[in-house]
A tleap script that builds the chain and sets N, CA, C and O, in Angstrom:
source leaprc.protein.ff14SB
mol = sequence {
  NMET THR LEU PRO ASN ASP ILE GLN LYS ILE
  ASN SER ASP GLU TYR TRP ARG GLN MET ASP
  LYS LEU PHE ALA GLU ALA GLU LYS LYS ASN
  LEU ILE GLU SER ILE LYS LYS THR ASP THR
  GLU LYS PHE TYR ASN PHE THR ALA MET MET
  ARG ILE THR ASN THR LEU LYS GLY LEU LYS
  ILE LEU GLU ASN CLYS
}
set mol.1.N position { 115.173 147.358 100.737 }
set mol.1.CA position { 116.343 146.766 101.480 }
set mol.1.C position { 116.474 145.306 101.200 }
set mol.1.O position { 115.530 144.535 101.375 }
set mol.2.N position { 117.683 144.913 100.751 }
set mol.2.CA position { 117.774 143.441 100.454 }
set mol.2.C position { 118.266 142.780 101.692 }
set mol.2.O position { 118.936 143.385 102.529 }
set mol.3.N position { 117.919 141.511 101.798 }
set mol.3.CA position { 118.328 140.734 102.889 }
set mol.3.C position { 119.668 140.223 102.756 }
set mol.3.O position { 120.033 139.718 101.694 }
set mol.4.N position { 120.540 140.331 103.902 }
set mol.4.CA position { 121.891 139.886 103.825 }
set mol.4.C position { 122.018 138.418 103.784 }
set mol.4.O position { 121.187 137.701 104.342 }
set mol.5.N position { 122.960 137.980 103.186 }
set mol.5.CA position { 123.240 136.412 103.135 }
set mol.5.C position { 124.185 136.088 104.392 }
set mol.5.O position { 124.337 134.922 104.756 }
set mol.6.N position { 124.787 137.113 105.013 }
set mol.6.CA position { 125.728 136.873 106.080 }
set mol.6.C position { 124.864 136.637 107.377 }
set mol.6.O position { 124.023 137.473 107.707 }
set mol.7.N position { 125.067 135.567 108.059 }
set mol.7.CA position { 124.327 135.141 109.340 }
set mol.7.C position { 124.569 136.196 110.380 }
set mol.7.O position { 123.642 136.632 111.062 }
set mol.8.N position { 125.833 136.619 110.511 }
set mol.8.CA position { 126.213 137.640 111.466 }
set mol.8.C position { 125.321 138.909 111.373 }
set mol.8.O position { 124.809 139.424 112.368 }
set mol.9.N position { 125.172 139.378 110.103 }
set mol.9.CA position { 124.421 140.532 109.872 }
set mol.9.C position { 122.919 140.343 110.299 }
set mol.9.O position { 122.288 141.269 110.811 }
set mol.10.N position { 122.401 139.164 110.077 }
set mol.10.CA position { 121.082 138.994 110.482 }
set mol.10.C position { 120.865 138.940 111.916 }
set mol.10.O position { 119.758 139.225 112.374 }
set mol.11.N position { 121.888 138.576 112.704 }
set mol.11.CA position { 121.753 138.336 114.128 }
set mol.11.C position { 122.129 139.679 114.825 }
set mol.11.O position { 122.037 139.789 116.048 }
set mol.12.N position { 122.564 140.726 114.004 }
set mol.12.CA position { 122.997 142.023 114.706 }
set mol.12.C position { 121.706 142.772 115.177 }
set mol.12.O position { 120.623 142.616 114.613 }
set mol.13.N position { 121.885 143.538 116.174 }
set mol.13.CA position { 120.855 144.398 116.659 }
set mol.13.C position { 120.436 145.519 115.697 }
set mol.13.O position { 119.259 145.872 115.620 }
set mol.14.N position { 121.317 146.016 115.037 }
set mol.14.CA position { 121.258 147.183 114.011 }
set mol.14.C position { 120.247 146.644 112.868 }
set mol.14.O position { 119.317 147.336 112.453 }
set mol.15.N position { 120.501 145.440 112.437 }
set mol.15.CA position { 119.764 144.895 111.338 }
set mol.15.C position { 118.253 144.827 111.850 }
set mol.15.O position { 117.376 145.260 111.102 }
set mol.16.N position { 117.938 144.336 113.014 }
set mol.16.CA position { 116.643 144.204 113.479 }
set mol.16.C position { 115.884 145.531 113.802 }
set mol.16.O position { 114.661 145.644 113.715 }
set mol.17.N position { 116.767 146.553 114.197 }
set mol.17.CA position { 116.211 147.821 114.355 }
set mol.17.C position { 115.770 148.455 112.997 }
set mol.17.O position { 114.709 149.070 112.888 }
set mol.18.N position { 116.607 148.277 112.016 }
set mol.18.CA position { 116.175 148.640 110.659 }
set mol.18.C position { 114.931 147.819 110.164 }
set mol.18.O position { 114.103 148.396 109.460 }
set mol.19.N position { 114.787 146.709 110.446 }
set mol.19.CA position { 113.617 145.917 110.060 }
set mol.19.C position { 112.390 146.441 110.810 }
set mol.19.O position { 111.303 146.522 110.238 }
set mol.20.N position { 112.557 146.796 112.083 }
set mol.20.CA position { 111.386 147.344 113.006 }
set mol.20.C position { 110.937 148.646 112.298 }
set mol.20.O position { 109.755 148.886 112.049 }
set mol.21.N position { 112.000 149.495 111.981 }
set mol.21.CA position { 111.636 150.711 111.434 }
set mol.21.C position { 110.908 150.619 110.081 }
set mol.21.O position { 109.953 151.366 109.867 }
set mol.22.N position { 111.327 149.720 109.147 }
set mol.22.CA position { 110.785 149.472 107.920 }
set mol.22.C position { 109.284 148.984 108.020 }
set mol.22.O position { 108.369 149.354 107.284 }
set mol.23.N position { 109.200 148.093 109.059 }
set mol.23.CA position { 107.850 147.511 109.216 }
set mol.23.C position { 106.893 148.594 109.744 }
set mol.23.O position { 105.743 148.622 109.306 }
set mol.24.N position { 107.293 149.462 110.636 }
set mol.24.CA position { 106.462 150.530 111.155 }
set mol.24.C position { 106.050 151.514 110.147 }
set mol.24.O position { 104.921 152.004 110.144 }
set mol.25.N position { 107.027 151.824 109.229 }
set mol.25.CA position { 106.670 152.719 108.176 }
set mol.25.C position { 105.633 152.188 107.185 }
set mol.25.O position { 104.760 152.909 106.702 }
set mol.26.N position { 105.784 150.827 106.895 }
set mol.26.CA position { 104.794 150.138 105.976 }
set mol.26.C position { 103.406 150.064 106.724 }
set mol.26.O position { 102.374 150.230 106.074 }
set mol.27.N position { 103.370 149.842 107.951 }
set mol.27.CA position { 102.068 149.817 108.676 }
set mol.27.C position { 101.460 151.224 108.608 }
set mol.27.O position { 100.257 151.383 108.398 }
set mol.28.N position { 102.286 152.208 108.784 }
set mol.28.CA position { 101.757 153.547 108.835 }
set mol.28.C position { 101.118 153.881 107.410 }
set mol.28.O position { 100.007 154.396 107.285 }
set mol.29.N position { 101.897 153.551 106.421 }
set mol.29.CA position { 101.414 153.725 105.029 }
set mol.29.C position { 100.065 153.060 104.788 }
set mol.29.O position { 99.144 153.614 104.188 }
set mol.30.N position { 100.015 151.811 105.308 }
set mol.30.CA position { 98.765 150.965 105.107 }
set mol.30.C position { 97.582 151.672 105.836 }
set mol.30.O position { 96.472 151.789 105.318 }
set mol.31.N position { 97.882 152.103 106.993 }
set mol.31.CA position { 96.751 152.784 107.778 }
set mol.31.C position { 96.334 153.996 107.078 }
set mol.31.O position { 95.138 154.209 106.880 }
set mol.32.N position { 97.245 154.806 106.690 }
set mol.32.CA position { 96.739 156.042 105.947 }
set mol.32.C position { 95.978 155.717 104.702 }
set mol.32.O position { 94.987 156.378 104.392 }
set mol.33.N position { 96.448 154.636 103.919 }
set mol.33.CA position { 95.708 154.297 102.779 }
set mol.33.C position { 94.301 153.736 103.052 }
set mol.33.O position { 93.357 153.978 102.300 }
set mol.34.N position { 94.199 152.977 104.159 }
set mol.34.CA position { 92.830 152.485 104.390 }
set mol.34.C position { 91.946 153.648 104.975 }
set mol.34.O position { 90.725 153.614 104.823 }
set mol.35.N position { 92.494 154.558 105.566 }
set mol.35.CA position { 91.607 155.791 106.075 }
set mol.35.C position { 91.079 156.567 104.888 }
set mol.35.O position { 89.969 157.093 104.964 }
set mol.36.N position { 91.821 156.665 103.786 }
set mol.36.CA position { 91.602 157.450 102.731 }
set mol.36.C position { 90.425 156.789 101.780 }
set mol.36.O position { 89.726 157.456 101.018 }
set mol.37.N position { 90.336 155.482 101.943 }
set mol.37.CA position { 89.420 154.704 101.074 }
set mol.37.C position { 87.924 155.069 101.382 }
set mol.37.O position { 87.560 155.261 102.542 }
set mol.38.N position { 87.101 155.156 100.358 }
set mol.38.CA position { 85.729 155.472 100.558 }
set mol.38.C position { 85.080 154.239 101.123 }
set mol.38.O position { 85.645 153.146 101.136 }
set mol.39.N position { 83.837 154.465 101.603 }
set mol.39.CA position { 83.028 153.420 102.139 }
set mol.39.C position { 82.689 152.367 101.138 }
set mol.39.O position { 82.615 151.180 101.457 }
set mol.40.N position { 82.472 152.825 99.868 }
set mol.40.CA position { 82.189 151.838 98.851 }
set mol.40.C position { 83.380 150.891 98.613 }
set mol.40.O position { 83.190 149.681 98.492 }
set mol.41.N position { 84.588 151.428 98.545 }
set mol.41.CA position { 85.808 150.580 98.352 }
set mol.41.C position { 86.014 149.659 99.509 }
set mol.41.O position { 86.456 148.532 99.286 }
set mol.42.N position { 85.717 150.058 100.790 }
set mol.42.CA position { 85.836 149.254 101.873 }
set mol.42.C position { 84.725 148.118 101.832 }
set mol.42.O position { 85.008 147.002 102.266 }
set mol.43.N position { 83.511 148.379 101.333 }
set mol.43.CA position { 82.519 147.386 101.232 }
set mol.43.C position { 82.796 146.324 100.179 }
set mol.43.O position { 82.529 145.134 100.349 }
set mol.44.N position { 83.357 146.837 99.062 }
set mol.44.CA position { 83.786 145.803 98.070 }
set mol.44.C position { 84.941 144.922 98.579 }
set mol.44.O position { 84.945 143.713 98.347 }
set mol.45.N position { 85.886 145.508 99.250 }
set mol.45.CA position { 87.011 144.696 99.882 }
set mol.45.C position { 86.519 143.690 100.825 }
set mol.45.O position { 86.982 142.550 100.864 }
set mol.46.N position { 85.499 144.149 101.649 }
set mol.46.CA position { 84.837 143.272 102.721 }
set mol.46.C position { 84.126 142.122 102.048 }
set mol.46.O position { 84.211 140.969 102.470 }
set mol.47.N position { 83.397 142.484 100.950 }
set mol.47.CA position { 82.590 141.393 100.404 }
set mol.47.C position { 83.433 140.474 99.665 }
set mol.47.O position { 83.109 139.289 99.580 }
set mol.48.N position { 84.583 140.959 99.074 }
set mol.48.CA position { 85.580 140.014 98.472 }
set mol.48.C position { 86.124 139.061 99.508 }
set mol.48.O position { 86.148 137.851 99.279 }
set mol.49.N position { 86.572 139.585 100.667 }
set mol.49.CA position { 87.117 138.698 101.736 }
set mol.49.C position { 85.989 137.738 102.147 }
set mol.49.O position { 86.336 136.591 102.429 }
set mol.50.N position { 84.754 138.037 102.215 }
set mol.50.CA position { 83.671 137.169 102.643 }
set mol.50.C position { 83.521 136.055 101.631 }
set mol.50.O position { 83.344 134.892 101.996 }
set mol.51.N position { 83.594 136.417 100.327 }
set mol.51.CA position { 83.480 135.386 99.308 }
set mol.51.C position { 84.567 134.363 99.344 }
set mol.51.O position { 84.312 133.177 99.132 }
set mol.52.N position { 85.770 134.788 99.605 }
set mol.52.CA position { 87.067 133.986 99.767 }
set mol.52.C position { 86.804 133.064 100.965 }
set mol.52.O position { 86.910 131.842 100.856 }
set mol.53.N position { 86.453 133.682 102.131 }
set mol.53.CA position { 86.231 132.862 103.308 }
set mol.53.C position { 85.140 131.766 103.063 }
set mol.53.O position { 85.317 130.615 103.461 }
set mol.54.N position { 84.114 132.115 102.460 }
set mol.54.CA position { 83.002 131.158 102.234 }
set mol.54.C position { 83.571 130.025 101.318 }
set mol.54.O position { 83.298 128.849 101.559 }
set mol.55.N position { 84.326 130.369 100.317 }
set mol.55.CA position { 84.776 129.530 99.321 }
set mol.55.C position { 85.757 128.561 100.101 }
set mol.55.O position { 85.716 127.349 99.886 }
set mol.56.N position { 86.648 129.124 101.020 }
set mol.56.CA position { 87.653 128.242 101.642 }
set mol.56.C position { 86.978 127.368 102.702 }
set mol.56.O position { 87.519 126.303 103.000 }
set mol.57.N position { 85.888 127.722 103.266 }
set mol.57.CA position { 85.228 126.939 104.301 }
set mol.57.C position { 84.552 125.680 103.523 }
set mol.57.O position { 84.443 124.589 104.083 }
set mol.58.N position { 84.123 125.899 102.247 }
set mol.58.CA position { 83.508 124.757 101.540 }
set mol.58.C position { 84.523 123.826 100.917 }
set mol.58.O position { 84.086 122.827 100.345 }
set mol.59.N position { 85.761 124.025 100.958 }
set mol.59.CA position { 86.672 123.084 100.245 }
set mol.59.C position { 86.947 121.818 101.045 }
set mol.59.O position { 87.021 121.836 102.274 }
set mol.60.N position { 87.080 120.834 100.388 }
set mol.60.CA position { 87.451 119.503 101.057 }
set mol.60.C position { 88.778 119.082 100.441 }
set mol.60.O position { 88.968 119.061 99.225 }
set mol.61.N position { 89.665 118.753 101.339 }
set mol.61.CA position { 90.999 118.223 100.793 }
set mol.61.C position { 90.825 116.709 100.681 }
set mol.61.O position { 90.350 116.000 101.568 }
set mol.62.N position { 91.262 116.295 99.492 }
set mol.62.CA position { 91.345 114.870 99.217 }
set mol.62.C position { 92.764 114.359 99.243 }
set mol.62.O position { 93.694 115.030 98.796 }
set mol.63.N position { 92.916 113.179 99.766 }
set mol.63.CA position { 94.291 112.605 99.881 }
set mol.63.C position { 94.509 111.570 98.836 }
set mol.63.O position { 93.721 110.629 98.749 }
set mol.64.N position { 95.523 111.682 98.039 }
set mol.64.CA position { 95.822 110.778 96.955 }
set mol.64.C position { 96.604 109.635 97.656 }
set mol.64.O position { 97.553 109.842 98.413 }
set mol.65.N position { 96.109 108.385 97.328 }
set mol.65.CA position { 96.843 107.207 97.876 }
set mol.65.C position { 97.552 106.361 96.721 }
set mol.65.O position { 98.201 105.354 97.003 }
savepdb mol mol.pdb
quit
């Protein structure tokens, strides 16, 4: 579904009902996919998230002057 350019469409209740429905369908799909994953796949995903988290914790932001 493409986003409308018309502000009145974005502010309509029907538009947001459709968005809620699409979001719920996507969440249901993600839940089913995650249930079907094997323990090994879940472990690899978890360790990848941990590596990213540890990398981000170690970052230092430098300010250019």
